[in-house]
Every structure is written in structure tokens, then in C-alpha cells.
C-alpha positions in Angstrom: 0.1 0.0 0.0 1.4 3.5 -0.9 2.4 5.8 1.9 1.1 8.9 -0.2 -1.2 10.8 2.0 -5.1 10.3 0.9 -5.3 14.2 0.3 -2.5 14.0 -2.3 -4.0 10.9 -3.6 -7.6 12.6 -4.2 -5.8 15.6 -5.8 -4.1 13.4 -8.2 -7.1 11.7 -9.1 -9.2 14.7 -9.7 -6.4 16.4 -11.9 -6.1 13.1 -13.6 -9.9 12.9 -14.5 -9.5 16.7 -15.3 -12.0 17.5 -12.7 -10.0 19.8 -10.5 -10.6 22.7 -12.9 -13.9 21.7 -14.7 -16.5 19.4 -13.0 -19.3 21.6 -13.7 -20.5 20.5 -17.2 -20.3 16.8 -16.3 -23.1 17.0 -13.5 -26.7 17.7 -13.6 -28.4 21.2 -13.1 -27.3 22.9 -9.8 -29.5 22.6 -7.0 -31.5 25.6 -5.5 -30.0 26.8 -2.2 -31.6 28.6 0.4 -34.5 29.3 -2.1 -32.3 31.0 -4.7 -31.1 29.6 -8.0 -27.2 28.5 -8.1 -25.6 29.2 -11.1 -22.4 27.3 -12.5 -21.2 30.6 -14.3 -21.0 32.5 -11.1 -18.5 32.5 -8.1 -18.7 30.9 -4.9 -19.4 34.4 -3.2 -21.8 35.6 -5.8 -24.1 32.6 -5.3 -23.6 32.7 -1.7 -25.0 36.1 -1.4 -28.3 35.1 -2.8 -29.0 32.2 -0.3 -31.5 32.8 2.4 -29.8 29.9 4.4 -26.0 31.4 4.4 -26.5 35.3 5.4 -24.3 34.3 8.5 -21.7 32.7 6.4 -21.7 35.7 3.9 -21.4 38.2 6.9 -18.4 36.2 8.4 -16.8 35.7 4.9 -17.0 39.7 4.6 -16.0 40.4 8.3 -12.8 38.0 7.7 -12.0 39.9 4.4 -12.2 36.6 2.4 -14.4 37.8 -0.4 -11.7 38.4 -3.0 -10.3 35.0 -2.3 -13.4 33.2 -2.6 -14.3 35.0 -5.7 -10.8 34.4 -7.1 -10.1 31.6 -9.5 -9.7 28.9 -7.1 -10.9 26.0 -7.7 -12.3 25.4 -4.2 -14.5 22.9 -2.5 -16.5 24.9 0.3 -18.3 23.0 3.2 -20.8 25.8 3.6 -22.5 26.0 7.0 -26.1 27.1 7.0 -27.7 29.9 9.6 -29.1 26.9 11.5 -25.8 25.4 11.7 -24.3 28.7 13.0 -27.4 29.1 15.7 -26.2 25.6 17.2 -22.8 27.4 18.3 -23.1 28.4 22.1 -24.8 31.9 22.3 -22.7 35.0 21.3 -20.1 33.2 19.7 -20.9 34.4 15.9 -20.9 38.0 17.2 -17.7 37.8 19.0 -16.0 36.0 16.0 -16.9 38.9 13.7 -15.4 41.7 15.8 -12.3 43.0 14.1 -9.9 42.0 17.0 -11.1 38.2 16.3 -10.6 38.5 12.8 -7.5 35.8 12.7 -9.7 33.3 14.5 -12.8 34.0 12.2 -10.3 33.5 9.4 -9.0 30.3 10.6 -12.3 28.9 10.9 -13.9 29.8 7.8 -10.7 28.5 5.7 -11.1 25.3 7.7 -14.3 24.6 5.4 -12.4 25.2 2.3 -10.4 22.5 0.8 -8.2 23.4 -2.3 -9.5 21.7 -5.9 -13.1 20.3 -6.6 -14.4 17.2 -4.9 -17.9 16.4 -6.0 -20.1 14.0 -3.5 -19.1 11.2 -5.9 -15.6 11.8 -5.6 -15.7 12.1 -1.9 -17.6 8.8 -1.5 -15.0 7.0 -3.8 -12.1 8.3 -1.8 -13.8 6.9 1.5 -14.3 3.5 -0.2 -10.7 3.7 -1.2 -9.5 5.0 2.3 -11.2 2.0 3.9 -14.1 4.0 5.2 -12.7 7.5 5.6 -10.7 10.1 3.6 -8.7 13.1 4.9 -8.6 16.5 3.1 -6.2 19.1 3.9 -7.9 22.4 4.2 -6.6 26.1 3.3 -6.5 26.6 6.9 -4.0 23.5 7.1 -5.9 21.4 9.7 -7.4 18.3 8.0 -11.1 17.3 7.6 -12.1 13.7 7.6 -14.7 12.5 5.3 -16.9 9.4 6.1 -20.2 8.1 4.9 -23.4 7.1 6.6 -25.5 5.5 4.1 -25.7 7.6 1.1 -24.8 10.6 3.1 -21.6 12.3 3.1 -20.4 13.4 6.5 -17.6 15.6 7.4 -15.7 15.6 10.8 -13.4 18.2 12.2 -10.3 17.6 14.7 -12.5 17.9 17.6 -14.8 15.4 16.6 -17.7 17.6 15.5 -19.4 16.0 12.5 -21.6 18.0 10.1 -23.9 16.3 7.2 -23.7 17.4 3.5 -27.4 18.2 3.0 -26.9 19.8 -0.3 -24.3 18.4 -2.3 -22.6 19.4 -5.7 -23.6 23.0 -6.3 -21.1 23.8 -8.9 -19.6 27.6 -9.1 -17.3 28.8 -11.7 -14.4 28.6 -9.1 -15.2 25.3 -7.6 -18.1 23.6 -5.6 -20.2 24.0 -2.5 -21.5 21.2 -0.4 -24.1 22.8 2.2 -23.5 21.4 5.6 -25.8 21.4 8.8 -22.7 22.0 11.3 -19.9 24.4 11.8 -16.7 22.6 11.7 -14.0 24.0 14.0 -10.1 23.6 13.9 
């Protein structure tokens, strides 16, 4: 068995299939998110601002100064927590994180939800099978996320053991893919 980390194997797999830059055309029409249509021709930020379910995430991305990054060429895979996911955090957490003095911590949390490259749900599930039940992805923040499956659902677990379920998968963007998750992941 190879000693190559699974995250590098996933990147090689995606690049080898030509999916790291252009996975969109091979997939069906984008699902609606937060009551809004998502367009594969728009960036992650351009689509996210239209989702009624992601107002907290968009506000946090703005407070962290990540709009330009997530509007850039990427490609990125974003595990996007809903407003309901943010409400599961202890009271006052979000309000504290968006304060200017906590920008570094907020940036760390948000970039922990971002993985370089494009990973569709199908690719994530294949990586989990190949990894014997789990796959590890290195985030932009630097810490790993662990991907597993539960039935047909893709689950993402942070280093603290918190697990989020992908509730809407494969929302293709011009600069990556969004998977909507029902929990906030913490490095």
C-alpha cells in the first residue's frame, strides 16, 4: 500500500480526470440553495449572497476579508454551514467572532471549511471507499477534515470530533463546488 497521503491521492485523482478545474459540465443542473438558484457560471461568493440560508456565512466571509479570495479562480471545495448550523454554536459565538479583534480566529474557522480543488460528492464517496471508510482532506487553513459516509450521506468531521452532514451536494460554481453542511467545523 502506498504511503502517499490520501489528500494528495485525491488531488492526483481529480487532476487526472480533469475534474480539478472543470467538474461542472459533467453534473446535472445545480440545486437551489436557500430558495435561490445557483449558477455554475458565478463564483462561490456571487451565489452565496443569494442564499437565504447562508446570511451568517456571507457576513462572516465579509468580516474576515475573504470575499476576494473566494471570488478568485480557485478552484475550491467549500463545506458551507447554514444559518441554522451557526445557531447551534454557543450563544454569542458568532457575534464575538465577527468583531475586528477576532478576525484571525474567524479567518481560521472559515478557511477550515475550504479545501483546494474540486471534490464532488461522488469523488468524496469514492475516496472514502478507497481509504477503507474514511478520507482525509487538508483544508486551506492547514488542519485536516475527515470525510466518511453514513448510508448515502457524506459526513465531514473536524479535529475536535464535531460532525456535519452534507445536506445539499454538488452546487457547482465557476471557481469550485459548494456542499451545504448542517454544522460548523472547528479547527
